[in-house]
C-alpha positions as a Markdown table, in Angstrom:
| # | Residue | x | y | z |
|---|---|---|---|---|
| 1 | Met | -12.3 | 3.9 | 21.3 |
| 2 | Asp | -10.5 | 2.1 | 24.1 |
| 3 | Pro | -6.7 | 2.9 | 24.3 |
| 4 | Ser | -5.8 | -0.3 | 26.1 |
| 5 | Thr | -3.0 | -1.6 | 23.9 |
| 6 | Asp | -3.6 | -5.4 | 24.6 |
| 7 | Glu | -7.2 | -5.2 | 23.6 |
| 8 | Val | -6.2 | -3.0 | 20.5 |
| 9 | Asp | -3.5 | -5.8 | 19.5 |
| 10 | Glu | -6.0 | -8.7 | 19.8 |
| 11 | Thr | -8.5 | -6.9 | 17.7 |
| 12 | Ile | -6.2 | -5.8 | 14.8 |
| 13 | Phe | -4.4 | -9.1 | 14.6 |
| 14 | Asn | -7.6 | -11.3 | 14.7 |
| 15 | Gln | -9.2 | -9.0 | 12.1 |
| 16 | Thr | -6.1 | -8.8 | 9.8 |
| 17 | Arg | -4.5 | -12.3 | 10.4 |
| 18 | Glu | -2.6 | -13.7 | 7.4 |
| 19 | Gln | -4.8 | -15.1 | 4.9 |
| 20 | His | -4.9 | -16.3 | 1.3 |
| 21 | Leu | -6.4 | -13.5 | -0.7 |
| 22 | Glu | -8.6 | -14.7 | -3.5 |
| 23 | Ala | -9.6 | -12.5 | -6.3 |
| 24 | Glu | -13.5 | -12.7 | -7.0 |
| 25 | Asp | -14.5 | -14.1 | -10.4 |
| 26 | Phe | -15.0 | -11.0 | -12.8 |
| 27 | Asp | -14.6 | -10.6 | -16.4 |
| 28 | Asp | -15.4 | -7.0 | -16.8 |
| 29 | Val | -14.5 | -3.5 | -15.8 |
| 30 | Asp | -16.1 | -2.1 | -12.6 |
| 31 | Ser | -17.3 | 1.3 | -13.4 |
| 32 | Ala | -19.5 | 1.6 | -10.0 |
| 33 | Leu | -17.4 | 3.9 | -8.2 |
| 34 | Gly | -15.8 | 6.9 | -9.8 |
| 35 | Ser | -13.5 | 9.9 | -8.9 |
| 36 | Asp | -16.9 | 11.7 | -7.7 |
| 37 | Ala | -16.5 | 10.6 | -4.6 |
| 38 | Asp | -5.2 | 30.2 | 11.9 |
| 39 | Thr | -5.8 | 27.7 | 14.8 |
| 40 | Thr | -6.1 | 29.3 | 18.2 |
| 41 | Thr | -2.5 | 28.3 | 19.1 |
| 42 | Thr | -1.0 | 29.1 | 15.8 |
| 43 | Ser | 0.0 | 32.7 | 14.6 |
| 44 | Leu | 0.8 | 32.9 | 10.9 |
| 45 | Ser | 1.6 | 35.6 | 8.5 |
| 46 | Glu | -0.7 | 36.3 | 5.6 |
| 47 | Ser | 2.0 | 34.9 | 3.3 |
| 48 | Ile | 1.4 | 31.4 | 4.7 |
| 49 | Tyr | -2.1 | 31.6 | 3.0 |
| 50 | Asn | -1.1 | 32.8 | -0.4 |
| 51 | Tyr | -1.0 | 29.4 | -1.7 |
| 52 | Arg | 0.8 | 28.5 | -5.0 |
| 53 | Lys | -1.5 | 28.0 | -7.7 |
| 54 | Glu | -0.6 | 25.4 | -10.5 |
| 55 | His | -2.6 | 23.8 | -13.2 |
| 56 | Gly | -5.8 | 24.6 | -11.4 |
| 57 | Arg | -4.7 | 23.1 | -8.0 |
| 58 | Thr | -3.2 | 24.9 | -5.0 |
| 59 | Tyr | 0.0 | 24.1 | -3.1 |
| 60 | His | 1.6 | 25.2 | 0.4 |
| 61 | Ala | 3.3 | 28.3 | 0.2 |
| 62 | Tyr | 5.6 | 27.9 | 3.4 |
| 63 | Lys | 8.7 | 26.1 | 2.3 |
| 64 | Asp | 7.1 | 26.3 | -1.4 |
| 65 | Gly | 7.8 | 23.1 | -3.5 |
| 66 | Gln | 8.9 | 20.8 | -0.6 |
| 67 | Tyr | 5.6 | 18.8 | -0.6 |
| 68 | Val | 4.4 | 17.9 | -4.0 |
| 69 | Phe | 0.8 | 17.2 | -3.4 |
| 70 | Pro | -2.1 | 19.8 | -3.3 |
| 71 | Asn | -3.5 | 21.4 | -0.3 |
| 72 | Asp | -6.9 | 22.4 | -1.5 |
| 73 | Asp | -10.4 | 21.3 | -0.5 |
| 74 | Arg | -10.4 | 18.1 | -2.7 |
| 75 | Glu | -7.1 | 16.9 | -1.2 |
| 76 | Ala | -8.4 | 17.7 | 2.2 |
| 77 | Asp | -11.7 | 15.6 | 1.7 |
| 78 | Arg | -9.6 | 12.6 | 0.3 |
| 79 | Leu | -7.1 | 12.8 | 3.4 |
| 80 | Asp | -10.1 | 12.3 | 5.7 |
| 81 | Leu | -11.6 | 9.4 | 3.7 |
| 82 | Gln | -8.0 | 8.1 | 3.9 |
| 83 | His | -8.0 | 8.3 | 7.6 |
| 84 | His | -11.4 | 6.3 | 7.6 |
| 85 | Met | -9.4 | 3.5 | 5.4 |
| 86 | Phe | -6.6 | 3.4 | 8.2 |
| 87 | Ser | -9.3 | 3.2 | 10.9 |
| 88 | Leu | -10.6 | 0.0 | 8.9 |
| 89 | Thr | -7.2 | -1.3 | 8.7 |
| 90 | Tyr | -6.0 | -1.0 | 12.1 |
| 91 | Asn | -9.1 | -0.5 | 14.2 |
| 92 | Ala | -6.9 | 1.7 | 16.1 |
| 93 | Leu | -5.0 | 5.1 | 15.9 |
| 94 | His | -1.4 | 3.3 | 16.7 |
| 95 | Leu | 0.1 | 0.0 | 16.9 |
| 96 | Ala | 2.9 | 1.1 | 19.3 |
| 97 | Pro | 2.1 | -0.4 | 22.8 |
| 98 | Leu | 1.4 | 3.1 | 24.3 |
| 99 | Arg | 0.8 | 3.4 | 28.0 |
| 100 | Asn | -0.5 | 6.7 | 29.4 |
| 101 | Pro | 1.3 | 9.0 | 26.9 |
| 102 | Lys | 1.6 | 12.6 | 28.1 |
| 103 | Asn | 3.1 | 14.3 | 25.1 |
| 104 | Val | 2.7 | 13.4 | 21.6 |
| 105 | Leu | 3.8 | 14.8 | 18.2 |
| 106 | Asp | 2.0 | 14.2 | 15.0 |
| 107 | Ile | 4.4 | 15.3 | 12.0 |
| 108 | Gly | 2.7 | 15.7 | 8.8 |
| 109 | Thr | -0.9 | 16.2 | 10.3 |
| 110 | Gly | -2.6 | 17.4 | 7.2 |
| 111 | Thr | -6.2 | 18.0 | 8.0 |
| 112 | Gly | -5.6 | 17.2 | 11.7 |
| 113 | Ile | -8.0 | 14.5 | 11.7 |
| 114 | Trp | -5.6 | 11.7 | 13.5 |
| 115 | Ala | -4.4 | 14.4 | 16.0 |
| 116 | Val | -8.0 | 15.5 | 16.8 |
| 117 | Asp | -9.1 | 11.9 | 17.2 |
| 118 | Phe | -5.9 | 11.0 | 19.4 |
| 119 | Ala | -6.5 | 14.1 | 21.6 |
| 120 | Asp | -10.0 | 13.0 | 22.1 |
| 121 | Thr | -9.1 | 9.4 | 23.0 |
| 122 | Tyr | -6.1 | 10.4 | 25.4 |
| 123 | Pro | -7.5 | 13.8 | 27.2 |
| 124 | Asp | -4.8 | 13.6 | 29.6 |
| 125 | Cys | -2.1 | 14.0 | 26.9 |
| 126 | Gln | -0.8 | 17.1 | 25.2 |
| 127 | Val | -0.8 | 16.8 | 21.4 |
| 128 | Ile | 0.9 | 18.7 | 18.8 |
| 129 | Gly | 0.4 | 18.6 | 15.2 |
| 130 | Thr | 2.6 | 20.0 | 12.8 |
| 131 | Asp | 2.3 | 20.6 | 9.0 |
| 132 | Leu | 3.8 | 22.8 | 6.2 |
| 133 | Ser | 0.2 | 23.9 | 5.3 |
| 134 | Pro | -2.6 | 25.5 | 7.4 |
| 135 | Gly | -5.1 | 23.1 | 6.5 |
| 136 | Gln | -6.3 | 22.0 | 10.3 |
| 137 | Pro | -9.5 | 22.9 | 11.9 |
| 138 | Ser | -9.7 | 26.7 | 12.9 |
| 139 | Leu | -12.7 | 26.8 | 15.2 |
| 140 | Asp | -12.4 | 26.6 | 18.8 |
| 141 | His | -15.1 | 23.9 | 19.3 |
| 142 | Ser | -13.7 | 21.4 | 16.9 |
| 143 | Ile | -10.3 | 21.4 | 18.4 |
| 144 | Pro | -9.8 | 19.6 | 21.8 |
| 145 | Pro | -8.3 | 21.6 | 24.6 |
| 146 | Asn | -5.3 | 19.4 | 24.7 |
| 147 | Leu | -4.3 | 19.8 | 20.9 |
| 148 | Arg | -2.7 | 22.5 | 19.1 |
| 149 | Phe | -1.4 | 22.9 | 15.6 |
| 150 | Ile | 2.0 | 24.4 | 14.4 |
| 151 | Ile | 3.2 | 25.3 | 11.0 |
| 152 | Asp | 6.5 | 23.8 | 10.9 |
| 153 | Asp | 9.0 | 21.7 | 8.5 |
| 154 | Ala | 10.3 | 18.7 | 10.4 |
| 155 | Glu | 13.5 | 18.9 | 8.6 |
| 156 | Asp | 14.3 | 22.3 | 10.3 |
| 157 | Glu | 15.8 | 22.3 | 14.0 |
| 158 | Trp | 13.0 | 21.1 | 16.3 |
| 159 | Val | 12.2 | 23.8 | 18.9 |
| 160 | Tyr | 10.3 | 22.2 | 21.9 |
| 161 | Pro | 11.9 | 23.7 | 25.0 |
| 162 | Gly | 11.5 | 21.7 | 28.1 |
| 163 | Met | 9.3 | 19.0 | 26.2 |
| 164 | Glu | 10.0 | 15.2 | 25.8 |
| 165 | Phe | 7.6 | 13.1 | 23.7 |
| 166 | Asp | 6.3 | 9.8 | 24.5 |
| 167 | Tyr | 5.1 | 9.2 | 21.2 |
| 168 | Ile | 6.0 | 10.6 | 17.6 |
| 169 | His | 3.6 | 9.7 | 14.9 |
| 170 | Leu | 4.3 | 9.9 | 11.2 |
| 171 | Arg | 1.7 | 8.9 | 8.6 |
| 172 | Ile | 2.1 | 8.8 | 4.8 |
| 173 | Met | 5.4 | 10.7 | 4.9 |
| 174 | Ala | 7.4 | 8.6 | 2.3 |
| 175 | Gly | 8.2 | 11.2 | -0.2 |
| 176 | Cys | 8.2 | 14.3 | 2.1 |
| 177 | Phe | 11.7 | 14.5 | 3.1 |
| 178 | Thr | 15.1 | 15.0 | 1.5 |
| 179 | Asp | 16.7 | 13.8 | 4.7 |
| 180 | Thr | 14.7 | 11.1 | 6.6 |
| 181 | Lys | 17.5 | 10.2 | 8.8 |
| 182 | Lys | 17.7 | 13.9 | 9.8 |
| 183 | Val | 14.2 | 13.8 | 11.1 |
| 184 | Leu | 14.8 | 10.5 | 12.8 |
| 185 | Arg | 17.9 | 12.0 | 14.7 |
| 186 | Gln | 15.7 | 14.8 | 15.7 |
| 187 | Ala | 13.0 | 12.5 | 16.9 |
| 188 | Trp | 15.4 | 10.4 | 18.9 |
| 189 | Asn | 16.6 | 13.7 | 20.6 |
| 190 | His | 13.1 | 14.5 | 21.5 |
| 191 | Leu | 11.7 | 11.3 | 22.5 |
| 192 | Ala | 11.5 | 10.6 | 26.2 |
| 193 | Pro | 13.2 | 7.1 | 27.3 |
| 194 | Gly | 10.7 | 4.4 | 26.7 |
| 195 | Gly | 9.0 | 6.6 | 24.0 |
| 196 | Phe | 7.9 | 5.4 | 20.7 |
| 197 | Ile | 8.2 | 6.4 | 17.1 |
| 198 | Glu | 5.8 | 5.0 | 14.5 |
| 199 | Phe | 5.6 | 5.3 | 10.7 |
| 200 | Gln | 2.2 | 4.3 | 9.2 |
| 201 | Asp | 3.2 | 4.5 | 5.5 |
| 202 | Tyr | 2.8 | 2.9 | 2.1 |
| 203 | Gly | 4.8 | 1.1 | -0.5 |
| 204 | Leu | 4.9 | 2.2 | -4.2 |
| 205 | Pro | 5.2 | 0.8 | -7.0 |
| 206 | Leu | 2.1 | -1.5 | -6.7 |
| 207 | Lys | 2.3 | -5.3 | -6.1 |
| 208 | Ser | 0.4 | -8.2 | -7.5 |
| 209 | Ala | 0.8 | -11.8 | -6.9 |
| 210 | Asp | -0.7 | -13.3 | -10.1 |
| 211 | Gly | 0.9 | -11.2 | -12.8 |
| 212 | Thr | -2.3 | -9.2 | -13.7 |
| 213 | Leu | -0.5 | -6.0 | -12.8 |
| 214 | Glu | 2.2 | -6.5 | -15.3 |
| 215 | Gly | 2.3 | -4.0 | -18.4 |
| 216 | Thr | -0.6 | -1.9 | -17.3 |
| 217 | His | -0.8 | 1.8 | -17.1 |
| 218 | Val | -1.4 | 1.5 | -13.1 |
| 219 | Asp | 1.8 | -0.3 | -13.0 |
| 220 | Arg | 3.6 | 2.2 | -14.9 |
| 221 | Trp | 2.2 | 5.0 | -12.9 |
| 222 | Gly | 3.8 | 3.6 | -9.7 |
| 223 | His | 7.3 | 3.4 | -11.1 |
| 224 | Leu | 7.0 | 6.9 | -12.8 |
| 225 | Leu | 5.9 | 8.6 | -9.6 |
| 226 | Cys | 9.0 | 7.0 | -7.9 |
| 227 | Glu | 11.3 | 8.2 | -10.5 |
| 228 | Ala | 9.9 | 11.7 | -10.6 |
| 229 | Ala | 10.3 | 11.7 | -6.8 |
| 230 | Arg | 13.7 | 10.6 | -7.1 |
| 231 | Ala | 14.5 | 13.3 | -9.4 |
| 232 | Leu | 13.1 | 15.9 | -7.1 |
| 233 | Gly | 15.5 | 14.6 | -4.2 |
| 234 | Arg | 12.3 | 13.3 | -2.0 |
| 235 | Pro | 12.3 | 9.6 | -2.4 |
| 236 | Met | 8.6 | 8.1 | -2.2 |
| 237 | Gly | 7.0 | 4.8 | -1.7 |
| 238 | Thr | 9.1 | 1.6 | -1.0 |
| 239 | Asp | 12.4 | 3.7 | -1.8 |
| 240 | Ala | 11.8 | 5.4 | 1.6 |
| 241 | Ser | 9.4 | 3.1 | 3.5 |
| 242 | Ala | 11.5 | -0.2 | 2.9 |
| 243 | Asn | 14.3 | 1.6 | 5.0 |
| 244 | Tyr | 12.5 | 2.6 | 8.1 |
| 245 | Lys | 13.3 | -0.5 | 10.3 |
| 246 | Gln | 16.9 | -0.5 | 9.2 |
| 247 | Trp | 17.2 | 3.2 | 10.1 |
| 248 | Leu | 15.7 | 2.6 | 13.5 |
| 249 | Glu | 18.0 | 0.0 | 14.4 |
| 250 | Glu | 21.0 | 2.1 | 13.4 |
| 251 | Phe | 19.7 | 4.9 | 15.8 |
| 252 | Gly | 19.6 | 2.5 | 18.5 |
| 253 | Phe | 15.7 | 2.0 | 19.0 |
| 254 | Val | 14.7 | -1.3 | 20.5 |
| 255 | Asp | 11.4 | -3.4 | 20.4 |
| 256 | Ile | 11.2 | -2.8 | 16.8 |
| 257 | Glu | 8.4 | -4.1 | 15.1 |
| 258 | Glu | 6.8 | -4.2 | 11.5 |
| 259 | Arg | 3.5 | -4.9 | 10.2 |
| 260 | Leu | 2.6 | -5.3 | 6.6 |
| 261 | Phe | -1.1 | -4.6 | 5.3 |
| 262 | Met | -2.7 | -4.3 | 2.1 |
| 263 | Trp | -5.1 | -2.0 | 0.1 |
| 264 | Pro | -6.5 | -3.3 | -3.0 |
| 265 | Ile | -6.9 | -1.0 | -5.8 |
| 266 | Asn | -10.4 | -1.8 | -6.2 |
| 267 | Ala | -13.0 | -4.4 | -5.0 |
| 268 | Trp | -11.2 | -7.4 | -6.8 |
| 269 | Pro | -10.9 | -9.6 | -3.7 |
| 270 | Lys | -13.1 | -12.1 | -2.6 |
| 271 | Asp | -12.8 | -11.6 | 0.9 |
| 272 | Pro | -15.7 | -9.4 | 2.1 |
| 273 | Tyr | -13.6 | -7.3 | 4.4 |
| 274 | Met | -10.7 | -6.7 | 1.7 |
| 275 | Lys | -13.3 | -6.3 | -0.9 |
| 276 | Glu | -14.8 | -3.3 | 1.2 |
| 277 | Leu | -11.2 | -2.0 | 1.6 |
| 278 | Gly | -10.6 | -2.0 | -2.2 |
| 279 | Arg | -13.8 | -0.1 | -2.6 |
| 280 | Trp | -12.7 | 2.7 | -0.3 |
| 281 | Asn | -9.4 | 2.6 | -1.9 |
| 282 | Gln | -10.6 | 3.0 | -5.3 |
| 283 | Val | -12.4 | 6.1 | -4.5 |
| 284 | Asn | -9.2 | 7.1 | -2.4 |
| 285 | Ile | -7.1 | 6.8 | -5.3 |
| 286 | Leu | -9.3 | 8.1 | -8.2 |
| 287 | Asp | -10.0 | 11.3 | -6.1 |
| 288 | Gly | -6.4 | 11.8 | -5.5 |
| 289 | Leu | -4.9 | 10.7 | -8.9 |
| 290 | Glu | -4.7 | 14.0 | -10.7 |
| 291 | Gly | -3.1 | 15.5 | -7.6 |
| 292 | Phe | -0.6 | 12.7 | -7.1 |
| 293 | Cys | 0.7 | 13.0 | -10.7 |
| 294 | Leu | 0.7 | 16.7 | -11.6 |
| 295 | Ala | 3.3 | 18.2 | -9.6 |
| 296 | Leu | 5.6 | 15.1 | -9.7 |
| 297 | Leu | 5.5 | 14.5 | -13.4 |
| 298 | Thr | 5.5 | 18.1 | -14.6 |
| 299 | Arg | 8.3 | 19.3 | -12.0 |
| 300 | Gly | 10.1 | 15.9 | -11.7 |
| 301 | Leu | 9.8 | 14.5 | -15.2 |
| 302 | Gly | 9.0 | 17.7 | -17.5 |
| 303 | Trp | 5.8 | 16.4 | -18.5 |
| 304 | Arg | 3.1 | 18.8 | -20.1 |
| 305 | Lys | -0.1 | 19.2 | -18.2 |
| 306 | Glu | -1.9 | 17.6 | -21.4 |
| 307 | Glu | 0.2 | 14.8 | -21.2 |
| 308 | Val | -0.5 | 14.2 | -17.5 |
| 309 | Asp | -4.2 | 14.7 | -18.3 |
| 310 | Val | -4.0 | 11.6 | -20.9 |
| 311 | Phe | -2.0 | 9.4 | -18.6 |
| 312 | Val | -4.4 | 10.0 | -15.5 |
| 313 | Ala | -7.4 | 9.1 | -17.9 |
| 314 | Lys | -5.6 | 5.6 | -18.8 |
| 315 | Val | -4.6 | 4.8 | -15.1 |
| 316 | Ser | -8.1 | 5.7 | -14.0 |
| 317 | Asn | -9.5 | 3.1 | -16.3 |
| 318 | Asp | -7.0 | 0.3 | -14.9 |
| 319 | Leu | -8.2 | 1.4 | -11.2 |
| 320 | Arg | -11.5 | 0.6 | -12.2 |
| 321 | Asp | -10.5 | -2.9 | -13.6 |
| 322 | Arg | -11.1 | -5.8 | -11.4 |
| 323 | Arg | -9.3 | -8.1 | -13.6 |
| 324 | Ile | -6.2 | -6.3 | -12.3 |
| 325 | His | -5.4 | -7.8 | -9.0 |
| 326 | Ala | -3.0 | -5.3 | -7.6 |
| 327 | Tyr | -2.5 | -3.8 | -4.2 |
| 328 | Phe | -0.6 | -1.2 | -2.3 |
| 329 | Pro | 1.7 | -2.7 | 0.5 |
| 330 | Met | 1.1 | -0.7 | 3.7 |
| 331 | Pro | 3.9 | -1.1 | 6.3 |
| 332 | Val | 3.7 | 0.0 | 9.9 |
| 333 | Ile | 7.0 | 0.3 | 11.6 |
| 334 | Trp | 7.7 | 1.2 | 15.3 |
| 335 | Gly | 10.5 | 1.4 | 17.6 |
| 336 | Arg | 11.1 | 2.3 | 21.3 |
| 337 | Lys | 13.9 | 4.5 | 22.7 |
| 338 | Pro | 15.6 | 2.5 | 25.3 |
| 339 | Phe | 16.0 | 3.8 | 29.0 |
| 340 | Pro | 19.5 | 5.0 | 30.1 |
| 341 | His | 20.2 | 1.4 | 31.8 |
| 342 | Glu | 19.2 | -0.6 | 28.6 |
| 343 | Lys | 21.6 | -1.7 | 25.9 |
| 344 | Ala | 20.4 | -2.0 | 22.5 |
| 345 | Pro | 20.5 | -5.5 | 21.3 |
| 346 | Asn | 21.1 | -6.6 | 18.0 |
| 347 | Gln | 17.7 | -6.6 | 16.2 |
| 348 | Thr | 17.4 | -10.3 | 15.1 |
| 349 | Asn | 13.5 | -10.6 | 15.1 |
| 350 | Gly | 13.7 | -11.2 | 11.3 |
| 351 | Gly | 11.4 | -9.8 | 8.5 |
| 352 | Pro | 7.8 | -8.2 | 8.8 |
| 353 | Ile | 4.9 | -10.0 | 10.0 |
| 354 | Phe | 2.2 | -9.9 | 7.2 |
| 355 | His | -1.5 | -9.0 | 7.6 |
| 356 | Gly | -4.4 | -9.0 | 5.2 |
| 357 | Gly | -3.3 | -11.3 | 2.6 |
| 358 | Leu | 0.1 | -10.0 | 1.9 |
| 359 | Gly | 1.7 | -13.5 | 2.9 |
| 360 | His | 0.3 | -15.5 | -0.1 |
């Protein structure tokens, strides 16, 4: 991958330029895709690996309960598939216009797949990936020499002595923090002047332009997850991601940009590119659906496991129904920490630029 920002921007925005997204003519339910779809630099105590077991899934042990999604092999496979979807969407690892970054931080690195790709793409850059759970590669040959993983909580005080980052990357972190502003404050303090922060995130509840989402189980699903996350004190989806741009402005970031993409829930779009993205996303969500729901609905709303199972089955049926023309809004927001001689201007560049059919 050529890290040249100019070429990346041209590729991305030609590929995902605003378009009128049409639904393909279809009168039945699509069942073709289903749900079958200690690193060398980190020293951890055995307790880190004594994962919490709940309803047949495993969850992180460090800072138990702070992250409500599983960390087992099923979820790891889904996260790697999701990384492929981001690659299809952006044709890039980042949208911020990076120039020869030397130090980069990936918060919430998950399986570490983005950090590995970034370290391979920028071999002269030192990359750190942090997460609450040790799910990253542990074999020497699979980790680039310029990458290390650390088990850490981004809401704790950061300790990176003598290091300033040129780029801080956060992907799908809406719902992970009780105080996103605290994380942003620490990011500001640890960014080098001229360094960028970038959120690649999602919106929830789902959206639809033609009313086909209203009254469906999958519509209710999005609202319930957000309600449960609020009850647990970790706002998710649009409750968090809709605030990123304003928060960056408040902290004094400049050159703030926002792009909005979309991920259809299945292959309902007529456009071939969006149809392919929808196929991948159907597998992505079906594979993760149980994990998305279990902890949130049982811990946050007091549901019983049996109630969750019934609800998951109903939502699964909706996710296969191509008559429901719904999508996830997928915002990307980035901003630059100004140099000392710069004065942060009032951000007057208006709303987000829409890509991939969100603008109709």
